[in-house]
C-alpha positions as CSV (number, residue, x, y, z in Angstrom):
1,M,6.5,20.6,4.2
2,S,8.8,20.3,6.5
3,P,10.5,16.8,6.5
4,F,10.7,17.5,10.7
5,A,7.0,18.3,10.9
6,M,4.9,16.5,12.9
7,P,3.0,13.2,11.3
8,K,-1.2,12.6,11.3
9,P,-2.3,10.8,13.7
10,P,-3.5,7.6,11.8
11,S,-7.4,7.9,10.6
12,H,-10.0,4.9,10.8
13,S,-11.2,5.2,7.3
14,P,-9.9,2.8,5.4
15,A,-7.5,3.9,2.1
16,A,-10.2,3.7,-0.5
17,A,-9.6,1.4,-3.6
18,P,-11.6,1.2,-6.7
19,G,-14.4,-0.8,-6.6
20,D,-14.7,-1.5,-2.7
21,E,-17.8,-1.0,-0.8
22,P,-18.2,1.6,2.2
23,L,-16.8,0.0,5.5
24,D,-18.4,0.3,9.4
25,I,-15.4,0.4,11.6
26,V,-15.1,-0.6,14.9
27,F,-11.9,0.2,16.5
28,I,-9.9,0.1,19.8
29,D,-7.8,3.6,20.4
30,G,-4.7,3.2,23.0
31,F,-4.9,-0.5,24.0
32,R,-2.2,-0.6,26.6
33,G,-0.1,-3.8,27.4
34,E,3.2,-4.9,28.3
35,T,5.4,-7.9,26.6
36,I,9.1,-8.9,25.6
37,I,9.6,-7.6,21.9
38,G,12.4,-6.5,20.4
39,I,15.9,-6.9,19.1
40,H,18.3,-5.4,21.0
41,Q,19.8,-6.9,24.6
42,D,17.7,-5.0,27.2
43,E,14.4,-5.3,25.5
44,L,14.9,-9.4,25.4
45,H,14.6,-10.3,29.1
46,A,12.2,-7.7,30.4
47,T,8.7,-6.7,29.4
48,Q,8.3,-3.0,27.9
49,P,4.9,-1.0,26.9
50,V,3.2,-0.8,23.9
51,R,0.4,0.9,22.6
52,I,-1.8,-0.4,19.9
53,D,-4.5,1.1,18.3
54,L,-7.1,-0.7,16.0
55,A,-9.4,0.4,12.8
56,I,-11.3,-2.6,11.6
57,G,-13.2,-2.3,8.9
58,I,-16.7,-4.7,8.1
59,P,-19.2,-4.2,5.1
60,R,-22.6,-2.4,7.2
61,P,-23.2,-5.1,9.8
62,L,-26.5,-6.8,10.6
63,A,-26.1,-5.1,14.1
64,C,-27.1,-1.9,13.0
65,D,-30.7,-3.5,12.5
66,T,-30.6,-6.3,14.8
67,D,-28.9,-4.2,17.4
68,R,-26.9,-7.7,18.9
69,I,-23.4,-8.1,19.7
70,G,-23.1,-11.1,17.5
71,D,-23.6,-9.3,14.3
72,T,-20.4,-7.0,14.7
73,I,-17.1,-7.2,15.8
74,D,-17.6,-7.4,19.6
75,Y,-14.1,-4.9,20.7
76,G,-14.0,-6.6,24.2
77,E,-13.4,-10.1,22.9
78,V,-11.0,-8.1,20.4
79,R,-9.1,-7.0,23.7
80,L,-9.2,-10.0,25.4
81,A,-7.4,-11.4,22.5
82,L,-4.6,-8.8,22.0
83,R,-4.0,-9.2,25.8
84,E,-3.3,-13.2,25.0
85,M,-0.9,-12.3,22.1
86,L,1.0,-10.0,24.2
87,G,1.4,-12.5,26.8
88,S,1.9,-15.6,24.5
89,H,4.1,-14.5,21.3
90,R,7.6,-14.9,20.3
91,F,8.0,-11.9,17.4
92,Q,11.0,-9.5,17.5
93,L,9.6,-7.1,15.4
94,L,7.0,-5.1,16.0
95,E,6.0,-5.4,12.3
96,A,5.6,-9.4,12.3
97,F,3.4,-9.0,15.7
98,A,1.2,-6.4,13.7
99,E,1.1,-8.5,10.5
100,A,0.1,-11.4,13.2
101,V,-2.6,-9.3,14.9
102,A,-4.0,-8.5,11.3
103,A,-4.3,-11.9,10.8
104,L,-6.1,-12.8,13.9
105,L,-8.6,-10.0,12.9
106,V,-9.2,-10.5,9.6
107,H,-9.3,-14.7,10.0
108,D,-10.7,-14.8,13.5
109,F,-12.9,-11.9,13.5
110,G,-14.0,-11.7,10.0
111,A,-12.7,-8.0,9.2
112,H,-12.6,-7.1,5.6
113,W,-10.1,-4.0,6.5
114,V,-7.8,-3.7,9.2
115,R,-5.2,-0.8,10.3
116,V,-2.7,-2.1,13.3
117,G,-0.5,0.6,14.5
118,V,2.0,-0.7,17.0
119,T,3.8,1.9,19.0
120,K,7.0,1.8,21.5
121,P,6.0,5.1,24.1
122,A,9.4,4.3,26.1
123,K,11.8,3.3,23.6
124,F,13.8,6.4,23.5
125,D,13.6,8.9,25.9
126,D,13.4,12.0,23.2
127,V,10.8,10.6,21.2
128,E,7.1,10.1,22.1
129,G,7.1,6.9,20.3
130,V,8.5,4.3,17.8
131,G,5.9,1.6,15.9
132,V,4.9,0.7,12.8
133,I,1.4,1.3,11.2
134,I,-0.2,-1.6,8.7
135,E,-3.1,-2.1,6.7
136,R,-4.5,-5.1,5.6
137,R,-7.5,-6.4,3.5
138,R,-9.7,-10.0,3.2
139,A,-8.6,-11.5,-0.1
140,G,-11.4,-11.6,-2.3
141,G,-13.3,-14.9,-2.1
142,S,-9.7,-16.5,-0.9
143,E,-9.3,-17.6,2.7
144,G,-5.5,-17.2,1.7
145,S,-3.3,-13.9,2.3
146,P,-3.8,-11.7,-0.4
147,R,0.0,-10.7,-1.1
148,T,0.9,-14.3,-1.1
149,G,-2.0,-16.9,-1.4
150,S,-0.7,-18.9,2.1
151,S,-3.6,-19.6,4.5
152,S,-3.1,-18.0,8.2
153,A,-1.8,-20.8,9.8
154,E,1.3,-21.1,7.1
155,V,1.4,-17.3,7.4
156,L,2.4,-17.4,11.6
157,S,3.9,-20.6,11.5
158,L,6.8,-18.8,8.5
159,I,6.7,-16.0,10.6
160,G,7.3,-17.7,13.7
161,T,10.0,-19.2,12.6
162,G,11.6,-15.7,11.5
163,M,10.7,-16.2,7.6
164,V,8.6,-14.1,5.4
165,P,6.0,-15.6,3.5
166,G,7.2,-15.4,-0.2
167,S,10.7,-14.5,0.7
168,K,13.4,-16.3,-0.5
169,R,15.2,-17.1,2.8
């Protein structure tokens, strides 16, 4: 495969891990918003467009049987939370913003697995978009982060100060 071949678009299915139960996926494709994010001077004073793509995995939800929105993840509520985040965050890097979105989905919405893609579609005039895609899983039986054991509040606090959990900084 050529190094210049177009990458495949992100899949909605999680990367399988041994012993994982099947997940139902609630998704939001192509959420568009405006925010201030970046590291260059021209990005720090005016909003720019971003695209957010989400795949949110939950074990077979009760909603399949009950037909009640309270028994699954309400993508309308997720959408509202994203709008609020775009207006209030202070992240510079897409990676940190995507991590905060993933933490929100896992800790506040009860997701067991998430894939978060954040794209700047207008960053350069010769590419369709630049961005990041991350995947996170709920820690087995723990309320902390799967990678650090930190609580989501601790992780977001560290990220907000420019530190990365687990770093030596």
